C-alpha positions in Angstrom: -2.3 58.7 -18.0 -5.6 56.6 -17.6 -3.8 53.8 -19.4 -0.9 53.9 -17.0 -3.0 54.1 -14.0 -5.1 51.0 -15.2 -1.9 49.2 -15.9 -0.4 49.9 -12.4 -3.7 48.8 -10.6 -3.9 45.5 -12.6 -0.3 44.7 -11.6 -1.0 45.4 -7.9 -4.1 43.1 -8.1 -2.0 40.3 -9.5 0.7 40.5 -6.9 -1.9 40.4 -4.1 -3.7 37.4 -5.7 -0.4 35.6 -6.2 0.6 36.1 -2.5 -2.8 35.1 -1.4 -2.4 31.8 -3.2 1.1 31.2 -1.8 -0.2 31.6 1.7 -3.1 29.2 1.1 -0.7 26.7 -0.5 1.9 26.9 2.4 -0.3 27.5 5.3 -0.8 23.8 6.2 2.9 23.3 5.8 3.8 26.0 8.3 1.4 24.5 10.8 3.3 21.3 10.8 6.4 23.2 12.2 4.5 25.0 15.1 5.5 23.8 18.6 3.4 20.7 19.5 2.4 21.9 22.9 1.7 25.5 21.9 -2.0 25.1 22.6 -1.6 22.9 25.7 -1.4 24.2 29.3 1.9 24.3 30.8 2.8 24.6 34.6 2.4 28.1 35.9 -0.4 30.6 36.6 -0.2 32.2 33.3 -0.7 28.9 31.3 -3.2 26.8 33.5 -6.8 27.6 32.7 -8.9 29.2 35.3 -11.1 26.2 35.9 -8.4 23.5 35.2 -7.9 21.2 38.3 -4.5 19.5 39.1 -2.5 18.6 42.2 0.8 20.3 42.6 3.5 18.7 44.9 6.1 20.8 46.6 8.7 19.4 49.0 9.2 22.1 51.7 13.0 22.8 52.2 13.6 20.5 49.3 13.8 16.8 48.6 17.4 16.4 49.8 18.3 16.1 53.5 21.9 16.5 54.6 22.4 15.0 58.3 26.1 16.1 58.6 27.9 13.4 60.5 26.6 10.3 62.0 28.2 7.5 64.0 28.6 4.0 62.3 26.1 1.3 63.1 23.5 4.0 64.5 20.0 4.5 63.3 18.7 8.0 62.2 15.5 9.5 60.7 14.2 12.6 59.1 10.7 13.9 58.3 10.0 15.5 55.0 6.9 17.9 54.4 5.2 17.8 51.0 2.6 20.5 50.5 -0.2 20.5 47.8 -0.2 23.9 46.0 -2.6 22.7 43.3 -6.3 22.9 43.2 -7.0 19.2 43.3 -6.2 16.4 45.9 -2.7 15.1 45.9 -2.2 11.5 46.1 0.9 9.9 47.6 2.3 6.3 47.3 5.3 4.5 48.4 7.8 3.7 45.7 11.2 2.1 45.7 13.9 2.7 48.4 17.7 1.9 48.4 18.6 -1.1 50.6 19.7 1.0 53.8 16.8 3.3 53.7 13.3 2.6 54.8 10.0 4.7 54.3 8.9 4.2 57.9 5.7 6.5 57.8 3.6 8.1 55.2 1.2 10.2 57.2 -1.5 10.4 54.7 -2.1 8.9 51.2 -4.0 12.1 50.1 -3.3 15.7 50.7 -6.1 18.3 50.0 -5.3 21.6 48.2 -3.4 24.0 50.4 -2.6 21.3 52.9 0.6 19.5 53.9 1.7 15.9 54.8 4.5 14.3 56.5 6.9 11.5 55.1 9.4 10.0 57.6 12.5 8.1 56.4 14.7 5.9 58.6 18.2 4.6 57.9 21.1 2.7 59.4 24.6 3.8 59.0 26.0 0.3 58.6 27.7 0.7 55.2 31.5 0.6 54.4 33.3 3.8 53.6 32.9 7.4 54.9 30.1 8.6 52.5 26.5 7.8 53.0 23.7 8.4 50.3 20.3 6.7 50.1 17.0 7.4 48.4 13.4 6.8 48.7 10.6 7.3 45.9 7.2 8.8 46.5 4.8 8.4 43.5 2.1 11.2 43.1 -0.6 12.2 40.7 1.1 15.5 39.9 1.4 15.4 36.0 4.7 17.5 36.4 6.2 15.7 39.4 5.0 12.1 39.3 8.0 10.9 41.1 9.5 12.6 44.1 13.0 11.4 44.9 13.8 11.9 48.4 17.6 11.8 49.2 19.6 11.3 52.4 23.3 12.3 52.4 26.0 12.6 55.0 29.3 11.4 56.4 29.9 8.4 58.7 32.3 8.7 61.6 34.1 6.0 63.7 34.3 7.4 67.2 32.8 4.1 68.3 33.7 0.7 66.6 32.6 -3.0 67.0 35.4 -5.7 66.5 34.2 -7.8 64.9 31.4 -5.9 63.1 28.8 -8.8 63.5 28.5 -12.1 65.2 28.2 -15.3 63.4 27.2 -18.6 65.1 27.9 -21.2 62.5 26.2 -24.6 62.9 25.8 -24.6 66.7 24.1 -27.4 68.4 20.5 -26.9 69.7 21.4 -29.0 72.8 24.7 -27.2 73.6 24.2 -23.7 72.4 27.4 -21.5 71.8 29.5 -18.6 72.9 31.1 -15.6 71.1 33.0 -12.4 72.1 33.3 -9.0 70.8 34.9 -5.8 71.7 33.5 -2.2 71.5 36.2 0.6 71.2 35.8 4.2 71.8 38.2 6.8 70.2 39.0 10.2 71.7 36.0 9.8 74.2 36.7 10.5 77.8 33.4 9.2 79.4 31.7 6.5 77.4 29.2 4.1 79.1 26.9 1.4 78.0 23.6 2.0 80.0 21.7 -1.1 78.9 21.5 -3.7 76.4 18.5 -5.7 74.9 17.7 -8.4 72.1 15.3 -6.8 69.4 13.9 -10.2 68.1 11.5 -11.1 70.9 11.0 -14.7 69.4 14.5 -15.7 70.4 15.5 -13.1 72.9 15.1 -15.6 75.8 17.8 -17.9 74.3 20.4 -15.1 74.6 22.3 -13.5 77.4 25.3 -11.1 77.5 27.8 -9.9 80.0 29.9 -6.7 79.6 33.3 -5.8 81.2 35.1 -2.5 80.8 38.6 -2.8 79.3 41.6 -1.7 81.2 44.1 0.6 79.8 46.4 -2.3 79.1 43.8 -3.9 77.0 43.6 -0.8 74.7 47.4 -0.7 73.9 47.2 -2.7 70.7 44.2 -0.5 69.5 45.6 2.7 68.1 43.9 5.8 69.5 41.4 3.9 71.5 40.5 5.7 74.8 37.9 3.2 76.3 36.0 0.1 75.4 34.1 -3.0 76.6 34.6 -6.7 76.2 31.4 -8.3 75.6 30.6 -12.2 75.9 27.4 -13.3 74.2 25.9 -16.7 74.9 23.4 -18.7 72.8 21.6 -20.9 75.2 20.6 -24.5 74.5 17.1 -25.0 72.9 17.4 -22.4 70.2 15.0 -23.3 67.2 16.7 -25.2 64.4 17.5 -23.2 61.3 18.6 -19.5 60.8 19.6 -17.2 63.6 18.2 -13.6 63.1 18.9 -11.5 66.2 20.2 -8.0 66.9 21.9 -6.6 70.0 20.7 -3.0 70.8 23.0 -1.0 73.1 22.0 2.2 74.7 24.9 4.5 75.6 25.5 7.9 77.3 27.1 9.2 74.1 25.0 11.8 72.3 26.7 11.2 68.8 25.6 7.5 69.2 22.9 6.9 71.8 21.9 3.7 70.2 24.1 1.0 68.7 23.2 -2.2 66.9 25.0 -5.3 66.3 23.6 -8.2 64.1 23.8 -11.7 65.3 23.4 -14.4 62.5 24.2 -18.2 62.0 22.6 -21.4 62.0 21.5 -23.9 64.7 21.6 -27.6 64.0 20.5 -30.5 66.0 22.9 -33.1 67.6 21.8 -35.3 64.6 22.3 -34.0 61.2 22.9 -35.4 57.6 25.5 -34.6 55.0 25.7 -36.3 51.5 26.7 -36.0 47.9 25.3 -33.8 45.2 21.9 -35.3 45.1 21.2 -34.6 48.7 19.8 -31.1 49.7 20.9 -30.5 53.2 18.6 -27.6 53.9 15.6 -29.6 53.2 16.9 -33.2 54.2 16.0 -34.1 50.6 17.3 -36.6 48.1 16.7 -35.7 44.5 17.1 -38.7 42.3 14.8 -37.1 39.5 13.6 -39.6 36.9 14.8 -43.0 37.4 15.0 -45.7 34.7 13.4 -48.8 36.1 16.0 -51.2 34.6 18.9 -49.0 36.1 17.6 -48.0 39.5 19.3 -45.4 41.7 21.2 -45.4 44.9 23.1 -42.9 47.2 24.7 -43.1 50.7 24.3 -40.6 53.2 26.1 -39.9 56.5 24.1 -39.4 59.6 26.3 -37.7 62.2 25.5 -37.6 65.9 27.3 -35.3 68.2 26.7 -33.6 71.6 26.6 -34.9 75.2 24.3 -37.8 74.2 26.3 -39.1 71.3 27.5 -42.3 73.0 24.1 -43.5 73.8 21.9 -42.3 70.9 20.5 -45.2 68.9 19.0 -45.1 65.4 16.8 -47.2 63.5 14.5 -47.0 60.3 10.9 -46.8 61.4 9.3 -46.4 57.9 10.0 -46.3 54.3 7.4 -45.1 51.7 6.3 -46.0 49.1 7.0 -49.6 50.1 8.3 -51.9 47.4 9.7 -48.9 45.4 11.9 -47.3 47.9 14.5 -49.0 50.2 16.8 -47.9 52.9 19.4 -49.5 55.2 21.2 -48.2 58.2 24.8 -49.2 59.3 26.3 -49.5 62.7 27.6 -46.4 64.4 31.4 -45.4 63.8 33.4 -43.0 66.0 34.9 -40.1 64.3 37.7 -37.7 65.7 38.4 -40.0 68.6 34.5 -40.2 69.4 33.7 -36.5 69.1 31.1 -37.5 66.6 29.5 -40.9 65.6 28.6 -41.6 62.0 25.9 -44.0 60.7 25.8 -44.7 57.0 22.3 -44.5 55.5 21.7 -46.0 52.1 18.7 -44.9 50.1 17.8 -46.8 47.0 15.3 -47.2 44.3 15.9 -50.9 43.4 16.3 -52.1 39.7 13.0 -53.2 38.0 10.9 -50.9 40.4 7.4 -50.4 39.2 6.5 -47.1 37.6 5.6 -44.4 40.1 5.6 -40.7 40.5 7.1 -39.4 43.7 8.1 -35.7 42.6 6.0 -34.1 45.3 3.4 -32.7 42.6 -0.3 -33.3 42.4 0.4 -36.7 40.8 2.2 -38.1 43.8 3.8 -37.2 47.1 7.6 -37.5 47.7 9.0 -40.7 49.1 10.3 -40.7 52.7 12.6 -42.5 54.9 11.7 -42.0 58.7 14.6 -42.4 61.1 13.7 -43.1 64.8 16.1 -42.0 67.6 16.6 -42.4 71.3 17.9 -38.6 71.5 16.1 -36.7 74.2 15.3 -33.7 71.8 15.3 -35.1 68.3 13.0 -38.0 68.4 12.6 -38.5 64.6 14.5 -37.5 61.6 12.7 -37.6 58.1 14.6 -37.9 54.9 12.5 -36.9 51.9 13.1 -38.5 48.4 12.1 -36.9 45.3 12.0 -39.3 42.2 9.9 -41.0 39.5 10.3 -44.4 38.0 9.6 -45.0 34.3 
């Protein structure tokens, strides 16, 4: 019996020793397959250490706002409330927004623990279609909510409609101005009134005026379901600054679904004297681009100086200055009537003569651009510069 007992004990000892060896051998292998974040704190009261500090952003009522229905071309806004439920200050920073949505106000860039801050979004319902969705990002220091995506959704209605949907003054004269008309239709509206109108861009507001006339029932017959409307006449006065027009008409109405309506006004203002030319001419900057000119070949182009407006018959042009002298040359032809005298054309030849000396007139630090300065007798446009960008080698 003793022999059997000793044998059994020996076997058990061997098994235990073997299992221990296997455990030691595979322990490191097993550890490689444990979850990587098992020892890290996760969001929630059970996982965060008692003394660990972190901000926690919560958007009260959620990051998505549904405004229901809104009238096209109106402006709307909504204020989101963000609360810090963490135990460290929450920082907020403006991120990207979609093109029709603007982050108009961020109440505070930092929110203390337990406190709340407000974020206000504004948007315009001037997109095509019936559905509206725009977004805005708020960047935070919350490790689990680093980007808050605020979302605005709703539907666009057309109880009121502009025809056309914008006003474009294309190439109007600074000495004559221009005029355009648009209509504003109301659908299934019994009592619609425009209370007042104003021009938002103060810099050019004084150059615009508008009159409104209520449409008669006979004027509405060709517009299906229209119940009321206005005919508006917009006048751009002489003297508008040359270049792009950037104005907006703001209408205030008695219609609660659309108390404010906006209509964009764009276009360009040109002088009575303007220049057109071939591909080497940049009309926007009055610039001839010869580039690099080989001295033995030279370069030449012909531009057309067009004079219109009430002073077109009397305006005289002459070349006042050409720089650099001896490298750049210019000549001006006699005026020629176009379209039965509606416009007068002067041909301007700009030339880098053959065998001109080496020069850099590329507008860099090495040399200024060349220039042909035209002097005029026009009461508004006294001088007209033509810049020439070139280098001779």
